[in-house]
N, C-alpha and C positions, 0 to 999 in steps of 0.2 A: 685260692679260688681260681677257676679257669678264666681266661680272658673273655671268652665268648660262650654263650649257651649253645649256639649252633654254628657250625662251619660248613659251608657248601662249596663243593668243587664243581665248577661249570657255570658259565655265564650265558647260557641259552635261555629259552623261554621257561623251561622247568625250574632251573636254578634261580632266575630272577623272580619268577612268580612266587616261589616258596620263600625267598628272602623277604619279599614285600609282605606276604601274609604273616610270617613269623615276627618281623619287626613291628607290624601293626598290632601284634598281641603282646608287645612289651619285651620280647626276647632280644638278647644281645647277639647280633648276627654278623658273621664274616662271610663274604663271598669272594672266592678267588677264581680268576679266569686267565688262562695262559695267554690268550690273544686279546682281541677286541670283543666286546659284547656282540652276540649273535653272529660271530664270524664263521660259525659252522652251519649246521642244518637249519637253525632258526632264521637264517636269512635266505635260505634256498628252498622255501616251500612254494606251493602253488598260490599263495597269498589269499587263502579262503578261510572263512569261518563258516563251517558247514557241518551238516549231520553225517554226510557220507552216504549219498543215495545208494551207491553200489553195495554198501555193507548190508543192506537189507537182504541181498541175495544169499548172504552167509548167515542170515538170521541173527545178526548182532544187534538185536532190538534195544538192549539196555544201552549199549554204546551210542547208537543212533539217537535214542531219546535224550540221553545226557548231553550229547553234542548239540542237538536241536534246542534244548532248553538254554544252553549257554549262548546261543547266537544273540538273543535279545539282551541277555545279561551283559555281554561284552559290548553290544551296540550302545546300551545306556552308559556303560562305564567309560567308553572311549569313542564318542561319536565323531571325533576328528580322524582317527586312524582306522576306524571300522565304519563301513558304510553298506547300506542295503544294495543288493544287486539282483536283477532278474536274470534267469538263465533259460536258454532255449534248448530243448531236447527234441531234435527231429527224428522220427522213426526211420531206420535204415532197412530197406527190404532185405530179407534174409537174416536179419539179426533179431534182437529181442522184439517181440510183437508189440504192436501199439497197445493192445489190451494189457499186456504185462507191464509196460511202461506207465500206463494210466493208473493201474492198480498200485504200482510202487509209489507213485506220487500221491495217491490217496492216503497210503500208509504214512508217507512222509509228512503230509499235512496233519494227520491225526496224531502222530507221535510228538510233533513240535508244539510247544506252548506259545502259539503265535498271538501276539497282541499288536505288534508293530508291523509285521511283514504280511503281505497279501498271500492268499492261497494260490495254488496252481490253477491253470486254465488251458484250454485248447485254443490255438491261434491259427488263423488262416494266413499262411506265409505268402500267398500270392498277392495279398493286398496289405502287407505290413513291412515296414523298413527292416525288420529283423530277418525277413526272407530274402532281401535284395542281394546279399553277398553269397547266398547259397545256390547250389545247382537247381535247375528247374524241376527235377524229380521230387524235390521236397515241397509238397503242397500244403502241408500242415505240420504243426509241432506242438509240444507241450511246454508251457512256460511255468517256472516255479521260482521260489525265492531262496536265497542264501545271503551271505555277506562277504564282502571283500575286506582284506586287512593289509596294512603295511606291516609285514611280519617283524622286520628288524626294528622298526620304531616302537612296536609293541613291547619288545624286549627292553629297549632303552628306557621307555616310560616306566616299566615295572622296576627297573634298577633305580631310576631317579626317585620314584616314590618310596622305595625301600630305604634309600639313603636319607631322604628327608624324614623318615620315621626312625632313623638312628642306625641303620645297617651300615657296615663298612664294605664298600665295593672296591675290590682291587683288581683292575685289569692289568694285562701284561705281567702277571705274577703267576709263576708256576709252583704248584705244590709238588716238591720232589720226593717227599717221604712223609708218611703219617705213622707215628708210633702210638700203639694202643696200650694204655694201662687203665687206671681208674678215670683218666681223661685222655683226650687225644692231644698229642703234640705234633704240630704241623711244621715241617721244614719248608720254608718258602724261598724262592729265588726271584727277586724283582730287579731286572736289569743288571744282573751280576752281583747284587747284594743279597747276602744270606740273612734271613730273619726267621724267627720262630713265633708261633702263636699256639695257644691251647684252647680247647673247646670241650664241652661236656658231651656233645653228640656230633657225629660227622655224617654228611650226606654226599653220596656220590651221584651227582647229576650231570655227568660228563657226556651224556648223549652217546654218539657212536664210539667215543673213547672210554665208555664205562668199563669195558673189560680190561683195557690197557691200564687205567687208573687202579682197578682192583688188583691186577697182577703185579704192577711195578711200583705203585705208590703205597697202597694200603697193604699189599702182600697178604691178602686173606683169600682162601679158596672160595670160589663162587658156586652157589647151589643152583643158580638159574642160568640157562644158556640163552644167548641172544643171536638174532639173525640180523646181519647188516644188509639193508636193501637200499639201492641207489635209485633216486628219482631225478630225472634230467628234464630240463626245460629249454626252449628256444624263444628268442624274441625277434620279431620282424617288424617292419614298418606297418602302420595301422591298416588292417584289412577291412574295417567297417567303421561307419561314422557314429553309430549309436553306442549306448552304455550297457547293452545287454551282453552277457557272456554266453558261450555255447558249450554244451556237453555233448561230445561226439563219441560214438561207439567205434572202437577199433575193429579191424578184421579178425582179431584173435579174441574178441569179447571184452577186452579191457576198455576203459574209457579215458578220453583225453579232453582237457578243457582248452578252449580258445577264449581269451579274456582281454578286454580293453586294459591297457597298461600304460602308465606314465604319460597320459594324454595322446601321444603321437605313435604308440606302438601297440602290438598285439603279442600277448604271452601265450605260448602253447606248451602244454605239459599235462601229465608227467608220465614217466616210465616207471616200471618196477623190475629192477634187475638185481640179482645177487651180486654183492660187492666183495671183492677181494683185492687188496692193494693198499696204497699209501693214503691214509685218511687226510693227510695234509695236501694232497694233490688230486682232488676229486674233480672230474670233468666229464661231460657227455662223450660217449663213444660215437664214432661215425654211424654205427648201426642204429643207435638211439635217435640221432638226428634224422636219419632217413625214415625211421619208423614214425616220428612225430610229423614230418612233412607229408608222408603218405596218408596218415590219419586225417590231417587237415584237407588234403587234396581229394579225399573221398566225398567231401561236403562242399567246399568252397569253389566258386567259379574261377577265381584268380589263383593260380597255382602258388604253392609255397615251395621254394627250393633251397637246398643247403647254402648256395652262394648268396642268398638274400638275407642271411642271418645278420642281425645287428649285435646280438649278444647271445651267449648260451651259458647255462650254469647247471650245477648238479649238487645235490645234498645226499647224505647217507643217513637213513633212519636206523636207529638201534631198537629193534623190536623184540619183544618177548617171543621166544621160539616155541610155538604151540604145535609144531610138527607138521604144519601145512606143506603140501608138495610144491605149490607155486608161490613165488614171491608176493604176487598180488593178493594171495589168499591169507597171508600171515596177519594175525590180528593187529589192529591199530590201537587196541586198548592198552592201558598202562598197567604195570605191576609194581608194587612197592614191597621190597624185601627188607625186613627188619632183622638184624642180627644182634641178639643179646647174649652176652656171656657173663658168667658170675664174676663180679668184681672187675669188670672191664667196661669201658665206655661203649655205648651202643653205636651201631652203624646202620644207616638207611641207604639202600641202593634203589635208584629209580630206573625202571626199564620201560621203554616205549612211550606212548602218549602222542597227542596231537596238539597243535597250537590251539585248536578250538576248545579243548578240555583242560588247558593248563591250569586255570583257576581252580577247577574242581580237583585236579590232581594235587595242588598245593593244600587244599582243605583236607583231602584224604590223608596226605602225608602228616599234617598237623594232628589229625585224629590218631594216627598210628603212633606218633611220638609224644602225644600230649601228656601221657602219664609221667613223663620225666620232668615236666615243667609246670609251673603255676602261671599259665598264660590266660589271656582273655578268650572269649568264645569267638566263633567264626564271624567275620565282619566284611569280607570283600564283596559279597553279593550285591550290596547296595552302595558300594563306593564308586568313586570316579578316579581315573588315572589323571596325572598332571595335564592340565589344558582341556580336559573333557567335561568341564562343568557348564555344559549347555545342553539343551534338549536334543534327543536323537534325530529329530527332523529339523534342527536349527542350524545346519551347516551353512546354508546360503545366507541366512540372516546374519550369521557370524562374519561371513565374507563381506557383506554389505556394511556392517558395523566397522570392520577393519578398514575398508576403503574410505568410509566417512571420516574416520579419525586420522588416517594417513593417506590423503587423497593423491599423493604422488605415486602410490602403488598402482600398477596395472592390475586388471582383474585376474589374469592368469597368475601373476605373482602373488596376489593376495590369496587366491585359492590354494596355491601350493603351500604358502606359509600356514594358513589355517588348517589345512589337511595334516600338516606335520606337527604343529605346536598348539593348535586350538586357541584357547584364551591366553595362553602364555606368549603369544605374539607380542603382547604388551611389554614383557620383560626384555624382549630383544630390540623392539623398535623404540621404546621409551619416548623421549620428547623430540624425536627426529622430525625435521620439517621438510626434508628433501632427500633424494637418494644419496646425495653427496654426504649427508650426515651419517650414512650407514657404512662409510668406508669404501674401499675399492671393490669394484665388480671383479669377481675371481673366476666365475664360470657361469655364463648366461646371466640369470638374475641373482646368483649367489653372491651375497655381500660379505664384507669383512665382519659386520656386526653379527650375521648369522653364524659364521664360522667361529667367531669368538664365543658365542653362546654354546655352540657344540663342544668346544674345548673346555670351557669353564664349568659347564653343567652336565654334559653328556659323555664325558670320557673320550672324546675324539682326539686322536693323536696324529693321524696321517690323512693324506688326501683320499685314500681308499675308504677310511672310516667315514669321511664326509660325503663322498660321492656315491658310495654303494650301500652303506648301512644307515646313515642318518638321512640320506636322500637317495634318489635314483638319478641324479644329475650326471652320473658317469656315462649314461647313454648318449649324452651330447657333448661331454667335456673333451677337450683336446689335450694332447701331451703338454702343451704350454700352460693350460689351465691347471693341470696337476702340479706342475712345477711352482706356479704362483701360489697355489693353496698351501703346499708344503713350506714355501718360504714365509708365507703369512703366519702359519702355525708356529714356525721357528721364531718369528719375531715376538710372539706372545710369551714365550717361555721365560725370558728374564723378568718380565713384569709379574709372572705368576710365582716366581721363586721366592 
C-alpha cells in the first residue's frame, strides 16, 4: 500500500489549502515544498480578499461572484488574518465615467452575498478624511467594501491546520523525480538526504514553477499552456492616517491599489507584465516602479518617488493561457487538469487561481479526484483556521481580552499578536507575568517566545522566514536584528533534536 493517498508539490496557498481540505476528509497527505511556505507568489500578492472589480469589464461574472461569496467565508474563517476594509474609488476625468463606475459597484454589491460587509456609497471628499490626501480636483468618490489579508500567514495557518489533521508538511524538501506506475514514487532531497515516498495520486501545485515541475520532475507532456505574469509592488512611508484603501485608475486603463500596510506604511501595486527570466530572482523593474509612482502621483498631493521606497517586491502568477493579448486581460480563474491513464496513478495539475478563491479551488480539486478515495464530504466552508475561533467583528474585543490577561503588553504589541495568532496567543504567552518572561527582544517587540513558537509550530527556520513571511517586521528590522534572530533560532536546534 502507498505511504500516502495524496502527495502535493508546492507549499503556496493552493497546495496548503488542498492539503488542509484533504486531511480534514481523512486522507493521508504529504506536502513537499522546496523552500519556505509561501516563499513564492503567495507572499507577494496585493494582500486582498476581493471579487476583482475590474474583472466585471471582462464579463467574468462567475469568477467575481465566487470570489465575492468567499470574502465573508474567509472573514468568518480567519478574522485575525482577514479583516474588512473600505476602499475609495475617485473618478478621474478622461477615464471611466462616474456613471460606469457607479454601475460597476452596483453589480459588485448585487453579485456579492453580503451579510457582514456594508454596501457601496457616494462620498463627499471635500469634507471627509479620505479626501484629505487626494488632490483637490477629486471632490467626490465611491466607497465600497472588500477585505485585507496577511497572505503568507494565511498559507502558514492552512499548513498548520493540515498538519494538526494528520498531513505531513515537509519544507526545504525538493521532489527531484516522480516515477509513475500504479502508484507514484517520489524521490525527495531534504538537505542533501535522499528519501522516497509513495502516493496514490500526485498534485502539481507548484504555481509559477508548474511547467518546470511537469517537465523536469514528472516528465509528462502538458496539454495546457500557461502565461507567467509578474505583479510588482512598492512600499513607502504612510501617506494617510485612516484605514481606507484607494483604487486608482492608471493612465493606461489598468488599476492600482494604495493600501494602509503594517501600521506605518502604504503599499502600492500592482503591475501586470509578461515574465521571462529566473523565477528564483523575481524583482520589480525600474519601469514598474516608475509606473506605480506615476499612478499614485495622479491622485495624491504628496508625491511618491522611487527614492522614497522602503521596500519593493514582485511575484509571478502562473495563469491559464486563454489567448488574451494583454497580460492584465488573462483570466484569473483557475483550471484543474486531471490526467488519468490505464493502470497508472492519476495526476492533477493546478493552473491559475487567486488567494481569494483558494478554498473553493481546493473543494473543486477534491470533487475532481474524489472518485479515487472514500473521503468525507466538503467541510471547510463552516470551519475556522487556527486562532480564528472568535466572531468576525470581535478583533478589538480579543485585543482587550489579551491585554487584560497579559497587562504588560502594549496595545500595539497586543494588536500585532492577535492579528497574527488570534486566540492562539495563549499558546505563545502562557503564564508569562512580564516581558522578561518572554525571552530576549530580537527586533522591535519580537520576543524569543514568539520566534520559538514560529520555529516549533510554523516551520520557520531563518530570520527571513520570521521577518517577512510569519510577520512583516522586516520593514523595521536592522542587520543586527537579523543576526540575533538567526543566532536565537540556532540555539533552539539542539533542544529540538
